[in-house]
N, C-alpha and C positions, 0 to 999 in steps of 0.2 A: 562237664567238659573240663579236661586239664588244661590249666592257665600256664603257659610258659613263663619263667622267671625271666627277669631283666637281664642276669647274668649269661643265661642260656641264649637268649635273643642276640646280646653283644657277641658272645663266642661265635654263634653261627655267622654273623655279619663279617667278624673279623677273617673266618675261614674262607668265605666267599670272597671277600676283597684279596686275599693272598691268592687265592686260585685265579682270580682275574688278571692280577698283576703277573703271575708266573705265565697265563697263557698270552698276556700281551708281550711280555719280554721275548717268549718263543716265537711269536708272530715276527716282531721286530728283526729277530736273528734271520729267521728264513728270508724275510724280505731284503735284508742286508746282504745275504749270501747270492740272492738271486740277481740283485744289482750289481754285484760284483763279479759275476760269472763272465768270463771274457767272451767276447763275441767271436764267432767264427771269421777267420780271414784266408785267403789265398797269398801265396809266397810266390815269386817267379824270378828267375835270374834274367837279366838282360845281357845277353851274351856280348853283342855288338857295343853295348853302352858302359860296359863293367860296373854293372849297378846291380840291385836287387829291389823290386818293388813289392810292397804290401797292400794289398787290395782288400778292402773292407767288404763285408757281406751283411746283408743280402744285396745292398744297393750297387755292388760293382763299381766302387770309387777308389782311386788311387790315394791311399791313405799317407803313403810315404815311399820316397825312393831314396836308397842307400848306396853310396858309393862303396864298392869293394875293390878287389885285385883284378888282374889282367885275365880276360876271357874265362870267366865263369860259365860252367856247363849244368851244374846239378847243385841241389840244396836239400837240406833235411832240417825239420823242426823238433827238438826234443819233445819226447810224448808229454812231459810236464808244462810245455808251452813256454819255457824260460828263455830258449836260445835257437839260434839259427846257425847251422854251419854251412859254409858256401865254399867249395873247394875251386881256388882260381887256377885253372888248367894250365894258361899261359903265364902266371906268376909265381907257379910253385909255392902256393901258400893256402891256408884255409882261413877265410875271414870268419871272426866270431861275432856276432850280433845278438845284443841284449835286446829280447822283446817287449820288455819293461819300458825302456827308453827309447827303443826302435835306432840304437847307434852300433857302430862297429866298436867293439872293446879292445881288439886285439887280433893280430893275424898268427896263426901257428905255421912254424917253419921247421923243416928238417934236411938234412944233407941229402936224403935219398927220395925226396919228392920230386919226381918228373912227370909232369902232366897228371897231378891228382885230379880225381874225376868223380867216381862214385861215393857216395856217403850215407850211412844209415845210422841209427842209434838203436841200443838196447832198450827195452821197454821201460826199465828203471831210470832211463835219462842219465846214467851213469858212465856208458861207454858209447864210443862211436867208432864204426870201422870205416876206413877211408882207401880207395883203390888208387895205386900208382902206376899208370899202364907202361910207362918206358923204362921202370925198373924192375918189373915183374914183382912188386911187394904190395902187402897189405898191411896198413897201419891201424893198430888199436890205440884209441885216444882216451884220455882221462876225459871226460867230457864236464867235469866239476872244475878240474884246475886248468883245462885246455892245454894238455900236454901229452906228447907221445909216450905211451907206456911200453908199447911193444910193436916190433916189426916182424912180420911172418914172410919168408921168402916162399915164392912160388915157381914152379917150372912152367908156367903158363904164359902166353904171349898177350899183351893187351887188355890187362885185368881193368873191365870198365865200369859195370854197374854193380851195386850190392844192396842186397835186403838182408834183414835179420828176423828171425822167428819169433812167435809170441813169448817163448821162455827165456829168450836171451841167450840161448846155449848155443845156436848154430847160425851162421850166416852163408849167403850163397852169393857167387860171383860169376859174372858173365865175361868170358876171356875171347874178345874179337878177333884174335889173330889165331889163336890155338883151335877156336872153333868148338869151346865147352863152356860146361858150368862147373864151378868148383864148390865141394861142399866143404865148409871149414867148420870144425868144432872149435868154441870160443872158451871152452873150459881148459884144452890144453894146447889151444893155439896151433891145431895142426890142420892139414887139409886131409880129409878122408877118401876123398874121391873126385874125380875130373869125368864128367859125363859128357860124352860128345853129342853136339848138337849140330844144327845147319851151319854153314859158313856165314862169317862176320855177324856173329850173334851179339847182340847190343843190349836193347830194352827187354826186360823181363818182368815177371810179376809172379808172386807166390799167392796161390789159392788161399781164401779165408780158412778153409779147414786144414790148411798147411799138407795136402796130399799129393798137389800138383805144382810143377813151375811150367810156365808158358814163355818161350822165347822167340823173340823176332829176329830172323835170319836175314839180313840185308844183302848177302851176297847171292841168294837164289830165290827171293821172295817167297819165303815159307816161314811157318811157324812150327816150333817143336813143342810137344808136350811131353814133360818128364814126370815120372812116377817116382816120387820122394823115396817112399819105402822100399823101392826095387833099384833105385838109382841108376834107371836107363830112360831113354826116351822111347815112349809108347806109341807115338802118332806124329805125323808130319802134315801140316795144313797148308793149302795155299793162301797166299795173303797178297796185299797189294804191293807196288813197287818198292816201297821203303819202309817196311814195319819197324819204326824207328824206336818205339816206346810202347808200352801197354800197362793197363791197370785192371784189377778185377773189381767190380763194384762190391761194397763190403757185405752185401747179402750174399755174394757168391754165384748171382745168376748169369751175369754177363762178364765178358773180357773187351775191354776198349783199346783198340790198336789204331794210333794216328798214321796214316799213310801220307809222309811229307812229300812223295813222288808224285801222288795223284790227288794232292789237295782234298783229301777226305778224311774222316774217322770211320773206321769199320767196326762193327759189333758183332760179336760172335756169342752165340748161347754156350755157355761154360760146359752144360750137361751133355749137348749134343755134339759139341764142336763145329757147329755149322755157323756160317755168317748169315746173319738176320737182317742187317741192315747197313747201309753206308749214307753218311752224312757228309756232303760236300761243304768244305769251309775254306774261305779265302786264304791265299798265301801258302805256307808250308807248315800245316800242323805238325807238331811234335812232341810236345809235352802234354800229360794228362794226369788228372787226378778227380777224385770223386768224394763227395760229401759223406759225412758219416753214416746218413740215413739213406744213402745210395739213390737219392733223388735228383741229384744235380751232378753233372761231370762239368769238369773246367778244362779247356784244351787251350794251351799257347801256340800261336803262328808265328813263326819268325818273320816272314817277309812281309806280313802285314802287321806287325808290331800290335798284336791284338791277343785279348784273352777272351773266349768264348764260353758263355754258360749254355749247357743243354739240359732240357728236362728228359730225364731219363724214360720216364713214361711214354713220351711221345716222340722222342728225338728231335726235337725241335729246337732250334736256338731261341733262348728267351733273354739274353743279354750279351752285351760286349762293352770291352773297355780297351782303350788305347793306352798301351806302355811304352817305355823307351825301347830303342832299337835292338831286336834278336832276341825276344823272348822265348826260353827254351825250357829248361828243367823247372817243374811247378810242384806246388805241394798245398795240401789243405789243413788247416788244423782248427 
């Protein structure tokens, strides 16, 4: 039998100890990264209170309410989770909120802001696009320096909502006075198409596969479905009285449409384009967003000053929280 030398045993012991230390350090790093991962939250504008509320999840508790400018309608969170932009429609400014400190750090102003409303970020968090309804302009904002980079003139009235695609190269805008959706190239800052939809189109949503846009037409209680490749509306669907906003579930299965006129949330199967469910909610449900895992929807209701959480599997209310007056635009991050 071969007897190992003392030197060989010590060498093996040192090697094992080094491996254990390396494994321990790796485990600590992993635990630290997990501990530092930000919890998901819901953000909502309180239109009548000139404020924004931050709601922690999963407990649905108001973490903080932050004063902003006059009459905010919409908001957007940077994809990296660092900032919140809140266009103050009545104050002609954009409040910038640092989400590390939950404080307003500045207000962006511009001479051509007149009822700034919709806002969306590019995926790299470097740019924001903001609509200005009464001046028929779109603003491209440096979201790092918080300053206006570019102003895009449009010939469409009532630029209302905006969404940016996954590549960050294209934006889409609803124009509620011209009854169109504008396609905007963010590489050369030009409008490439104005697609006719129904009257008073406001809320809309881009499908996760980026093949369709659905719009809510408040003027005739319908939804329009746009084929993006063809740049044309290919279907018109009946809706409730006031299809004010909408959202796809991230898995692409459903389209959720709050109907503030009928106090309910309508649910459409995205593939068949059929309404499959209506959920009655108190007040006037208007804002809607969905968790990244497609399991929970969050709906704001202005007249009841509440946010409701819905289980997407059963379409049942699983929680609610009261916020300051007039909760409207809402986002999940």
